[in-house]
N, C-alpha and C positions, 0 to 999 in steps of 0.2 A: 145647627144642632138644636134638637128639641129637648127641653128640660121640663120634667113634670114634678112638681112639689105636691105630694099626696096628703089628703086627709088632715089638713091644717085648720086651725082657727085663722081666719084672714081678716085683719084689720085694714079695710080698704082705704080709708080716708078719702073716699069719693064724695061727691056733692051731698049724698044722703048719709055719709059716715056709716055705711053698712059694715057690720061684722058678720062674716059668713063662716060656714064650715064646708070645706071642700078642697078642690085642687086649684093650683095656679100653674099655667102652662106658658113656657117661654120658648119662642122660636128665634134663635140668634140672640139679638140684644133687646128684643121687644116682647112685652107681655101679649099673649094672644087670647087667653081665656082665664076667667076668674070665677071660681065657685063650682060650676058643674063638674061631676066626675068625668075625668078624661079617659076615654076608652081606646085611645090610640096607643101607638108605641112611641117610646121616648129613648133618646140616646143616653139620657142621664135621668135616673129616678132618685128622688129624695123623699124618704118616708118621714113625714112631719106629724105623725099621729100624736095628738095632744099638744103639739107645739103651736106657737104663734108666729104668723108671718105678718110683718108690718113694713111700711115703706122705709127705705133708708132715710136717715135724718140729715138735715141740712144745717151746717154750722155757718152762720152768716157773718161772723167777724172773728178772725184770728190772725196771728203772726206765727205761722207754723214753724218757720226755721228757728224760732227762739226756744224750741223744745229742748235744746241742749243747754239752756240757761236756767233750768230749774234750781231753786234753792240758793241763788246767789244775791238776790235783792229783796229778800223777805224781811218783814218786820221793820221797815224803814219809813220815816216820814216821807210824804209825797215828793218834796223837792230833792231829798237825798236819793230816793228811788230813781227819779228821772236822771239825775246827774250820773249815777253809777251805770244805769242802763245805757245811756247815750255813749258813755265812754267805752263800754264793751262793744256796743253795736257798731261803732265807727271803725272797728278794727277786725271785721270778720273776713273769712276767706270763703271761696267757693266750696272748699271741702267741708267746712263745718256747717255751711248753709245746706249742703246736700245731706249730710248726716242728720241735721236737725229736722229737715223736712221728712226724711224717711222715718225717723223716730216718731214724729208727730202723726204721720199717716198710719203707722202701725197702731198707735194708741187709738186713733179715731176709728180705724177699721174694726178693731177689737171691741169698740164701743158702739157699733151700729151706725156710724156716720159714713155716708157715701159721697157727699158733696160738701166742700168747704169753700168759704170766701176768704181770701187772704189779702192782707195789706202790708206790702213790704217792698224793698228794692230787690234787684237781682232776681226778678221773677222768672227769668229764663233758666236759671239754675234750679229754682224751686219747681218749675214746670217739668224738667227732665226727671227729677226725683219723684214727683207726683205720678208721672206716667209709669215709672217703674213700679210704684206701689199699686197702681191700678184703680185708684178712686178718682173722683172728679174734682178738679181745682178751678174755681173762679178766681183768677189770679190778678189782683189789682196792683199795678206798678205804682209805687208811691211818688206822687207829684208834690213838690213844695218849691218855695222860692229858691232861686239859684244861689243866693248868698247865704242860705241856711242849710245847705245839703252837703253831704260827703260824697254824693254821686259824681262820677266824672261826666262832664257835659251838662246839658239841660235835662232836668228830670222830665219835663213835658215831652221833649223829643225822644228821650229814652222810652217813655211810656208808649208813644206812637210806634216806635220801631218794634217794641215787644208785641204790640197788638198785630201789626202787619205781618210779623214773622211767625206768629203762633195761632192765627185764626183758624187754620184747618187741621190742627192737631187733635187727635181723638181724646175725649174727656178733659180737654183743656179749654177754658173760656177766658181768653185774655181780656183784661178790663182795666178801668181807670181807678187809681187810688188818689185820694186827696188827704194829706196828713191832718189838716185842721186849720181853722182860721188863725191860730196863733203863729203859724209859720207860712201862711199862704195869703198873699195880698190879692187885691181885686183881679189883677190881670191873670194871676196864676189860677184862681178859682174859675174865672170865665173861660180860660183856655182849657182847663180840665173838662168843664161841662161841654164845651164845643167839641172836644175830641170824643167824649162819650156819645154825644148825639150823632156825630159824623160816622162813627164806627158801630152805632147801635150796641154799645158796650155798657154793662153795668158800671156804677161808680160807688165806691165805698169810702166813707170818711168818718173821722171822729167829730162828734158834735156835742157841745155842752156837757162834757164829762165832769167838770169841776166848777165850783163857784168862781174860783180865781179866773178861769178861762172866760167865763161869761162877764164878770165884772171888768176885767181888763179890756175886753173887746168893746164893751159899752162905753167905757171911758174914752177909747180911741175913736170910735165911730158914731157914738150916740145911739147905736142899735145893739140889741142882743144878737148872738151869732145866727140863729135861724132867721130872724127878721132881716138881717143884713144879707144873708145868702139868698133869701127870697127877693129882696129889692134889686139884686144884680142878676137875677134870673138863673141861679145855679140849682135851685131845687127842681126836681122833676121825677117822672115815674121810674127812671132807672137808678135813682139815688137811694142808697141804703146808709142811713146814719147810725153809727155805733154809739152806745151808751145813752145819749139823749135823755139825761136825767134832770137837768136844770132848765126846765122849759116853762113858759107861760101858756095860758090858754090860747092867746093870740098866735103864738108860735105853732102850737099843735094844729090849729085850724089852717094856718098857712101850709104846713107840711101835708095835711090832708088834702087841701085844694090842689097841691102839686102832684098828688097821687103817689107819694113816696113811701118807702118802707123804713122801719127802724130795726136795729139789732140790739136787743136788750142783753146786757152782760152783768148780771147781778153779782156773781162771785167776784169779779174784778173790782167792781165799785165798792163792795164791802171790804175786800182785802186791802185796798188802798185807802180806805176810810175817807173817801171823797164825799160821803154823806148823802148823795143823791139817790132817790128811788125813782126809776122811770115811771111816768104816769100812764101805766098800761091801760087802766079803764078808760081814760080820756082818749088815748090813741084809738081804742076800739070804738068808742062812742062816735068819734068824728071821721073814722074811716082810714086811719093810718095803718098800713099793713104791719103787723107785729111779728117779728121773728126772733130767734135766739142765737147769740154768739158766746163762745167761751172766752174770747180775747186770747192773749198769748200765755205762754207757760211761765212768764215772770210775774204776771198780775193775777193769775189764777192757779197755776201749777198743775192743772188738769185740763184735758180737752174732752171730758166726758159729758156728752149731751144729756144723758139720763140725769146726772147730778144737777146740771144747769137747769133743765126743765123743772125738776122738783123744787130747786131753790128759788127759781123765779116765782113759782106759785106761792110758796110759803112766805116769801118776802112781801109780796103784794098783799096777801091776807093779813099779815102782821102789821104792815104799815098802815093799812086802811081800817084796821079793827073790824074786818068784814070777811067772814069765812066763805062768802058766796062769790067773791071776785075771782077771776081766772080759774074757773073749774077745770077739771082734768081734761075734758075734751078740748077746751081752748088751748091748753098747754101743749097737747099733742099736735094740734093744728100749727102752733107757732114753730114747732120743731120739724114739721114735715111740709105740708102743702103751702103754708105761709112762707116758709123758707124758700121753697121752690119759686113762688111768686116774686120774692125779693130779688132773686138772681135772674129773673126773666125766663124761667124754665117751667112754669106751672103747667104748660101743655105737654111736657115731656117727663117730668119727675114729680115726686111728692105724694103720689097716691098709687094704689095698685089697681090699674085699669087697663083694659085692652088698648094697644097702640102706644102705651108709654114705655119708656125704657125700663128694663128689669133691674131696678134699684131696690133690692129687697133685703130684709133682715129676718132671720129665723131665731126666735127666742125659745129657750128651753122651758117648755110647759110643765116639766116635772120638777123645776127648781122650787124648793120650799117657800122662798120669799114671794113667789107668784101664786101660791095656792092658799086657799081654794080658788080655782080658776073657772069662772062661768062667763057666759056671754054678758051677763048683767054687770059684772065687776071688772071686766077685762081692761077697759081703758084706764080706770082708776088704778088698777094693779100695775100696768105698764108705767104710768106716770109717777105714782107715789111709792111703789114697792120695787120697781124694776131697777136694775143696775147693769153695768157693762159686762159683769160676769155671767149674765144670763144669755149673752149673745153666742149662738152656736155657728151660724153660717151667715155670710154676707156676700151679696151679689151686687156688682155695680156694672150697669149697662151690659148685663148678660154674662159677665165674667165672675166666677167665684173667686173672691180675694181672701175670704176666711172660710175654711172648711172644717167643721166640727171643732172650732176653737183654734185652728192652726192657720197662720198666715201663709198663703200659697205663693205669693209674688216676690217676696224679698228674703234675703239671707238674714234672718232675724238675729242670729248670734253675732254676726259680723257688725250689724248696726248697733246692737246693744254694747258690745265690747268697745267699739270705736267712740261711742258717745261719751264715755268717761274721759278719754284722751282729749276730745273736743272741749269738754267742760274745763279741764285743767288748763288747756291752752288759752281759753277765753277769760277764765274767771280767777285764776291764781296768778295775778300779776301785781 
């Protein structure tokens, strides 16, 4: 099927970061032409006159199935938050995991996210719901010490089995999750890294989210978490560390030398009052790939990458007393092409270029919050003025999953109505 998107502003996010006016042509699931007017025939025509076409965004850290847990652990001190979350989390069913995933996918699709990196258990259930929704899941099965898990059997073996059984599923990238150094001993961490290398699979993990985590680990091992992970060979180019707020310059350099990525989660860190602000300018200076994650719906309450992108920029400027750090173009990079690099797919997604998958978002160029709209202010308007309500159409790997604001792949009324029952079953105990 040939799809032609006509007469749009095209924010390519290519190497030159070109912004063009013209057409985007898709053949099947791939982009074949960007910019020039298409004079051929198309099976599907989309008039995008005055609208913006941008790459689908990549959310590099979340726990999507927790979308049915909104509003149950708010406004609590961090230890109380953890205790209540773990209690609820240990008693979940496949049904509520399925509904949580579908609800989270609906939110992300409506907000212009086409790929997300998840860290959870039962990723086989999450994979099935993600496929139904039609967006791409980089699904990292959670690995932790066997004496600290509620999973049946060995988490590492469960992860291996998930990867082996889901490697060929469309829009599903099975991957390795590592909960964090506070529940993962040396053997667990090394085993997870070995599996990631063997399967050429991404690996997502929590790192230096709180001072307590860092201080406890240093007392136990004599090293800070990133130093320790480096010393046992766990850091590497497939690694994506979430939060990464409490780091030294030595740790940042070790992460850069390993060629790894970080997923900054500003809303989560602020809501939990863990106090850390990720050292983004230093990540950039030394070559750590910076991306953005929303975290889960208990620590953020939203999976909106527009909100996260803007908040990350404002927090960095405020914390550094420097309005020049993390300019708008950098923030858009974090949410698109850098996110694609983090999940190992920079050759396939993250920008609008011929040969890449058609992961595209069309924004309403007539929305008052995006106007006045000119080539010169377009990037700044997307980053600082845009929001999920501006999203009209979303395409993931050539499939239209949101059409003029309407989700096309799921029974939205069913998911929404069942989500309340799931919330009551989980949280009113």
